[in-house]
C-alpha positions in Angstrom: 181.6 -146.2 139.9 185.0 -145.3 141.2 184.8 -141.7 139.9 181.1 -141.3 140.7 180.5 -139.1 143.7 177.4 -138.1 145.6 176.4 -134.5 144.7 175.1 -134.1 148.3 176.7 -135.0 151.6 173.5 -134.8 153.5 171.6 -137.9 154.8 168.8 -139.0 152.5 165.4 -138.5 154.1 162.7 -141.1 153.8 158.9 -140.9 153.6 157.4 -144.3 154.2 154.1 -145.1 152.3 153.1 -148.2 154.2 150.0 -146.5 155.7 148.7 -145.2 152.3 150.2 -145.7 148.8 151.8 -149.1 149.5 148.4 -150.7 150.2 146.6 -148.5 147.7 148.9 -149.7 145.0 148.9 -153.3 145.9 145.7 -154.0 147.8 143.1 -151.6 146.5 143.4 -149.5 149.7 142.0 -152.1 151.9 144.2 -151.8 155.0 142.1 -151.0 158.0 143.0 -148.7 160.9 143.2 -151.7 163.2 145.9 -153.0 160.9 147.9 -149.8 161.4 147.6 -148.8 165.1 149.6 -151.7 166.6 152.7 -150.6 164.6 152.4 -146.9 165.0 154.6 -146.5 168.1 157.4 -148.3 166.3 156.9 -146.4 163.1 157.0 -143.1 165.1 160.4 -144.1 166.5 162.2 -145.1 163.2 163.3 -141.6 162.2 161.3 -141.1 159.0 161.0 -137.6 157.5 157.3 -138.3 157.2 154.7 -141.0 157.0 152.2 -140.8 154.2 148.9 -141.9 155.6 146.0 -140.1 154.1 144.4 -138.7 150.9 144.5 -140.3 147.5 141.9 -143.2 147.5 141.9 -143.8 151.2 139.0 -141.4 151.8 136.7 -143.1 149.3 137.8 -146.6 150.3 137.3 -146.0 154.0 133.7 -145.1 153.6 132.8 -147.3 150.6 134.5 -150.6 151.6 135.8 -150.5 155.2 133.0 -148.6 157.0 135.6 -146.3 158.6 135.3 -142.5 159.0 138.4 -141.2 157.2 138.6 -138.2 159.5 138.5 -140.5 162.6 141.3 -142.5 161.0 143.4 -139.4 160.7 142.7 -138.4 164.3 143.6 -141.9 165.5 146.9 -141.9 163.5 147.8 -138.4 164.8 147.3 -139.5 168.4 149.3 -142.7 167.8 152.1 -140.9 165.9 152.9 -137.7 167.8 156.5 -137.2 166.7 156.7 -137.9 163.0 155.2 -135.6 160.3 152.0 -137.0 158.7 151.6 -136.5 154.9 148.6 -136.7 152.5 148.0 -136.6 148.8 145.7 -133.9 147.5 144.5 -133.5 143.9 144.6 -129.7 143.7 141.2 -128.3 142.7 139.8 -131.9 142.6 140.7 -132.3 146.3 140.2 -136.1 146.7 137.4 -136.4 144.2 137.1 -136.5 140.4 135.8 -133.0 139.5 136.7 -129.4 140.3 135.4 -127.9 143.5 135.0 -124.2 144.4 137.8 -122.4 146.2 135.9 -122.3 149.5 135.5 -126.1 149.5 139.3 -126.5 148.8 140.0 -124.0 151.6 137.8 -125.8 154.1 139.3 -129.2 153.2 142.9 -127.9 153.7 141.9 -126.3 157.0 140.2 -129.4 158.4 143.0 -131.7 157.2 145.6 -129.7 159.1 143.3 -129.3 162.1 142.9 -133.1 162.3 146.6 -133.9 162.1 148.1 -133.5 158.6 151.5 -131.7 158.5 152.4 -131.9 154.8 150.1 -131.7 151.8 151.4 -133.0 148.5 149.4 -131.1 145.9 149.3 -132.2 142.3 147.3 -131.5 139.2 146.8 -134.2 136.5 147.6 -131.7 133.7 150.3 -129.8 135.5 148.1 -126.7 135.2 149.5 -124.7 138.0 146.3 -122.6 138.2 144.6 -125.7 139.7 147.2 -125.7 142.5 146.8 -122.0 143.5 144.0 -122.2 146.0 145.3 -125.4 147.7 148.8 -123.9 148.1 147.4 -120.7 149.5 145.1 -122.4 152.0 147.8 -124.9 153.1 150.1 -122.1 153.9 147.4 -120.1 155.6 146.6 -122.8 158.1 150.2 -123.7 158.9 150.8 -126.8 156.7 153.8 -127.6 154.6 153.2 -127.3 150.8 154.7 -130.1 148.7 153.9 -128.8 145.2 154.2 -131.5 142.6 155.4 -132.2 139.0 153.3 -135.0 137.5 156.0 -136.7 135.6 155.4 -138.2 132.2 157.0 -138.8 128.8 155.8 -137.1 125.6 157.1 -134.7 122.9 155.9 -131.9 125.2 157.3 -133.1 128.5 161.1 -132.5 128.2 163.5 -132.0 131.1 163.4 -128.3 130.4 159.6 -128.4 130.8 159.8 -129.8 134.3 162.6 -127.5 135.3 160.5 -124.5 134.3 157.5 -125.9 136.1 159.5 -126.4 139.3 160.7 -122.7 139.1 157.1 -121.6 138.8 156.0 -123.8 141.8 158.8 -122.4 143.9 157.6 -118.9 143.1 154.1 -119.9 144.1 155.2 -120.7 147.6 156.2 -124.4 147.5 158.1 -125.5 150.6 159.1 -128.7 148.9 158.9 -129.8 145.2 157.9 -133.4 144.5 158.6 -135.2 141.3 155.7 -137.6 141.1 156.5 -140.5 138.8 153.2 -142.4 139.2 153.8 -144.7 136.3 157.4 -145.6 137.0 158.4 -144.1 133.6 161.4 -142.1 135.0 164.5 -144.2 134.2 167.7 -144.1 136.3 169.9 -142.0 134.0 167.0 -139.6 133.3 166.4 -139.4 137.1 170.0 -138.4 137.7 169.9 -135.7 135.0 166.5 -134.3 136.1 167.3 -134.2 139.8 170.7 -132.6 139.2 169.1 -129.9 137.1 166.4 -129.3 139.7 168.9 -129.0 142.5 170.9 -126.5 140.4 167.8 -124.5 139.6 165.5 -124.3 142.7 166.3 -123.7 146.4 163.7 -125.8 148.1 164.1 -129.6 148.8 163.3 -132.1 146.1 161.2 -135.1 146.9 161.1 -138.0 144.5 158.1 -140.5 144.3 158.2 -143.5 142.0 156.9 -147.1 141.9 158.6 -150.4 141.0 156.1 -151.6 138.4 158.7 -152.0 135.7 161.5 -153.1 138.0 163.6 -149.9 137.8 162.6 -148.1 141.0 165.6 -149.1 143.2 168.0 -147.9 140.5 166.0 -144.7 140.0 166.4 -143.9 143.7 170.1 -144.8 143.8 170.8 -142.5 140.9 168.6 -139.8 142.4 170.6 -140.1 145.6 173.8 -139.6 143.7 172.3 -136.5 142.0 171.4 -135.0 145.4 167.7 -135.7 145.9 166.6 -134.7 149.4 163.7 -137.1 150.1 162.3 -140.3 148.5 159.2 -142.4 149.0 159.7 -146.0 150.0 157.5 -148.7 151.4 158.3 -151.2 154.2 159.2 -154.6 152.7 155.9 -156.5 153.3 154.1 -154.3 150.9 157.0 -152.9 148.8 157.9 -153.3 145.1 155.7 -154.3 142.2 153.1 -151.6 141.8 154.1 -150.0 145.1 157.3 -148.2 146.0 160.8 -149.8 146.4 161.6 -151.3 149.7 162.6 -149.0 152.5 165.0 -151.4 154.2 166.8 -152.2 150.9 167.5 -148.5 150.2 168.5 -147.9 153.8 171.0 -150.8 153.7 172.4 -149.7 150.4 173.3 -146.2 151.7 174.7 -147.3 155.0 178.2 -146.1 155.6 178.0 -143.4 152.8 177.6 -139.7 153.2 173.9 -140.2 152.3 173.3 -142.8 155.1 169.7 -142.4 156.2 170.5 -143.2 159.8 167.1 -145.0 160.1 166.9 -147.8 162.6 166.9 -151.1 160.8 165.9 -153.1 163.9 162.8 -151.0 164.5 161.9 -151.3 160.8 162.3 -155.1 161.1 159.9 -155.1 164.0 157.3 -153.0 162.1 157.8 -155.3 159.0 157.0 -158.3 161.2 153.6 -156.8 162.0 152.8 -155.8 158.4 153.7 -159.2 157.0 150.7 -160.5 158.9 148.5 -157.7 157.5 149.7 -158.4 154.0 148.9 -162.1 154.4 145.4 -161.2 155.5 145.0 -159.1 152.4 146.2 -161.9 150.3 143.8 -164.4 152.0 140.8 -162.1 151.2 141.9 -161.6 147.6 142.5 -157.9 148.1 146.3 -158.3 147.4 146.8 -160.3 144.3 150.4 -161.5 144.1 150.4 -160.6 140.4 150.9 -157.0 141.4 154.4 -157.9 142.6 155.5 -159.0 139.2 157.7 -156.8 136.9 155.5 -155.4 134.2 157.4 -153.9 131.2 154.1 -152.9 129.5 154.5 -149.7 131.5 157.7 -148.9 129.6 156.3 -150.0 126.2 153.0 -148.3 126.4 153.6 -145.6 129.1 150.6 -146.9 130.9 150.6 -147.1 134.8 150.2 -150.6 136.2 146.9 -149.7 137.9 145.5 -148.3 134.7 146.1 -151.7 133.1 143.9 -153.5 135.6 141.2 -150.9 135.0 141.3 -151.6 131.3 141.1 -155.3 131.8 138.1 -154.8 134.1 136.3 -152.7 131.4 137.1 -155.1 128.7 135.7 -158.0 130.8 132.5 -156.2 131.3 132.1 -155.7 127.6 133.2 -159.4 126.9 136.1 -158.0 124.8 139.1 -159.3 126.6 140.7 -160.4 123.4 141.1 -156.8 122.3 143.4 -155.9 125.2 146.5 -155.3 123.1 144.5 -153.2 120.6 143.4 -151.0 123.5 147.1 -150.7 124.7 148.1 -149.6 121.2 145.2 -147.1 121.0 146.0 -145.3 124.3 149.1 -143.4 123.0 147.0 -142.3 120.0 144.2 -141.0 122.1 146.7 -139.3 124.4 148.2 -137.5 121.4 144.8 -136.4 120.2 144.0 -135.1 123.7 147.2 -133.0 123.9 149.4 -135.4 125.8 147.9 -135.3 129.3 150.0 -137.1 132.0 148.4 -140.4 132.8 147.4 -139.9 136.4 144.0 -139.6 138.1 141.6 -138.5 136.6 143.2 -138.1 133.1 144.4 -141.7 133.1 140.9 -143.0 133.5 139.5 -140.6 130.9 142.1 -141.5 128.2 141.9 -145.2 129.0 138.1 -145.3 128.8 138.1 -143.4 125.5 140.6 -145.9 124.1 138.4 -148.8 125.2 135.4 -147.2 123.6 137.3 -146.5 120.4 138.3 -150.2 120.1 135.1 -152.0 121.2 132.8 -149.8 119.1 134.8 -150.6 116.0 135.2 -147.0 115.1 137.4 -144.3 116.6 135.5 -141.6 118.5 132.1 -142.9 117.7 131.2 -142.3 121.3 132.6 -139.7 123.8 132.2 -140.3 127.5 131.1 -137.1 129.2 134.5 -136.9 131.0 136.3 -137.0 127.6 134.2 -134.0 126.4 134.9 -132.2 129.6 138.7 -132.6 129.2 138.6 -131.6 125.6 136.5 -128.5 126.5 139.1 -127.4 129.1 137.0 -128.2 132.2 140.0 -129.9 133.9 142.4 -127.1 132.9 144.7 -126.4 129.9 146.0 -129.5 128.1 149.8 -129.5 127.8 150.0 -130.0 124.1 148.0 -129.3 120.9 144.6 -131.0 120.8 143.5 -132.7 117.5 140.8 -130.2 116.5 139.0 -132.8 114.3 138.5 -134.9 117.4 137.4 -131.9 119.4 134.9 -131.0 116.7 133.6 -134.6 116.5 132.9 -134.3 120.3 130.6 -131.4 119.4 132.9 -128.8 121.0 133.3 -125.5 119.1 136.6 -123.6 119.4 134.9 -120.6 121.0 133.4 -122.7 123.8 136.8 -124.0 125.0 137.5 -122.8 128.6 140.7 -120.8 128.7 140.4 -119.3 132.2 141.2 -121.1 135.5 138.2 -123.6 135.6 137.5 -122.9 139.2 136.9 -119.2 138.4 133.6 -120.3 136.8 132.4 -121.9 140.1 130.3 -120.1 142.7 131.1 -120.7 146.4 129.7 -124.1 147.4 130.4 -124.8 151.1 127.2 -123.1 152.5 125.1 -124.9 149.8 126.5 -128.2 151.0 126.0 -127.3 154.7 122.3 -126.6 153.9 121.9 -129.6 151.7 123.2 -132.1 154.2 122.0 -130.4 157.4 119.9 -133.4 158.4 122.8 -136.0 158.3 126.1 -134.0 158.8 127.2 -133.7 162.4 130.3 -131.7 161.7 132.1 -129.7 158.9 134.2 -132.9 158.3 130.9 -134.7 157.5 129.9 -131.9 155.2 133.2 -132.3 153.3 132.8 -136.1 153.1 129.3 -135.6 151.6 130.4 -132.9 149.2 133.2 -135.1 147.7 131.5 -138.4 147.7 127.7 -137.8 147.5 127.1 -141.4 146.3 128.9 -143.0 149.2 129.0 -140.7 152.2 125.2 -140.6 153.0 124.9 -144.3 153.4 128.1 -144.5 155.4 127.1 -141.7 157.8 123.7 -143.4 158.3 125.5 -146.6 159.1 128.0 -144.9 161.4 125.3 -143.1 163.4 123.1 -146.1 163.8 123.8 -147.5 167.3 122.7 -151.0 166.1 124.9 -151.2 163.0 126.6 -154.4 162.2 130.4 -154.5 162.2 131.9 -154.8 158.6 133.5 -158.1 157.6 136.3 -158.5 155.1 134.9 -159.0 151.6 136.5 -162.0 149.8 137.5 -161.0 146.3 136.8 -163.9 143.9 139.5 -164.7 141.4 137.4 -164.1 138.3 134.0 -162.5 137.8 131.5 -164.2 135.5 131.4 -162.8 132.0 128.6 -160.4 131.2 126.9 -159.9 127.9 128.4 -157.2 125.8 126.4 -154.0 126.0 124.2 -153.3 123.0 125.0 -150.1 121.1 122.7 -147.2 121.7 120.4 -146.1 118.8 122.0 -143.6 116.5 119.5 -140.8 117.3 120.2 -140.9 121.0 123.6 -139.9 122.4 124.8 -142.7 124.7 125.4 -141.7 128.3 128.7 -143.4 128.9 130.0 -143.2 132.5 133.4 -144.5 133.4 134.2 -146.6 136.3 136.9 -144.7 138.4 139.5 -147.1 139.8 142.0 -145.3 142.0 145.6 -146.4 142.1 149.1 -145.0 142.8 148.1 -141.7 144.0 
């Protein structure tokens, strides 16, 4: 290390994820607003570059499980944190949902997010199809937000360092204020991080923000090597909910860099005070079963199978439902094969769930591609965007998709404007444009939540207690050959 020098002499900036991705990754997004507000004044005084607090799965979880209005959560956080930039995660044309929405819905959501308190919008697409980022980038800039355009990092024969450098150049040309390298599966290894960040800093002029997890135990080393290479900003989590499937610990990285040219200058005393509060929150989440200590373990399956940690728990859940837990390792081996057949999509929401569910079906049905969930067909048809690599045409044909029906344009160009339709459809229960957007994105969840919210006699929610193991269910009977099974996947959000 004697000859190794930092390639930047600027302080490393920190985004803390304690209010969003830390508890999304470890505790199924079950942290409540009352868990957050007591610590907000301290968090606001630490000196963070930003606090990630919204987007991802928080929107769905607020309404579905916590009986909270996600917009009211954002307003409360903005009021309690007046000085630090607030950041959210945004799935491009999917917004926070699991399908493409029309441009006017994307525009309305960006506008309302910024109006209610968001400063920075991290915009990503599961396939790295930049066409799916266009509208969100345009709208964020129009309403005065900061655009953090994102590279969804993965490993495959397609996804070379050169691929990501070219993608970063394209995002810069599209108007990115910051470029994020989003390593959702903790696949970016320390030496590769050094090389990639160094190349990006040599190639683009906007700041580089690195996001990883510590699932495979390499996260701290990744951040240290990235700091040497000149990365501008990294995501970390306060220690009570750091490491494992969440981000590396904020305090540990801050201490590591103290006294160097990359010293973060963050206040360790104030972070210690905030951590004391969140230790109590973490304990409550453990007591209710929302935070399983297993997520803190090092899981090298991520490196072996290139499967995100949260995706593994989703697979286990699906196999339990089918009473096929003994086929877990067969499914793990099948995932890379399906991913290759599908053109090497990065494994991030929603592509991770699509590839994972297809692998499960291939194994438990005893025949590869006997059944295609509708989401698999949509991906193979191009409804989510252009797949990065070459698709196995035999698999595509088996799904009933003819080459001439594959979508080659920007998928959202096929969608008519939707926002007025949603306003009319939900006129009887929506009290604001924010309500309309909640209903548009989560039509199965938002109506019941809004009725509960607007009922003056509603009962206060209580913490659900997650039981250690669910009773086994009978395996589903295969559908008759003449009828095409309607397979619907269970979407489980994790890691952004």
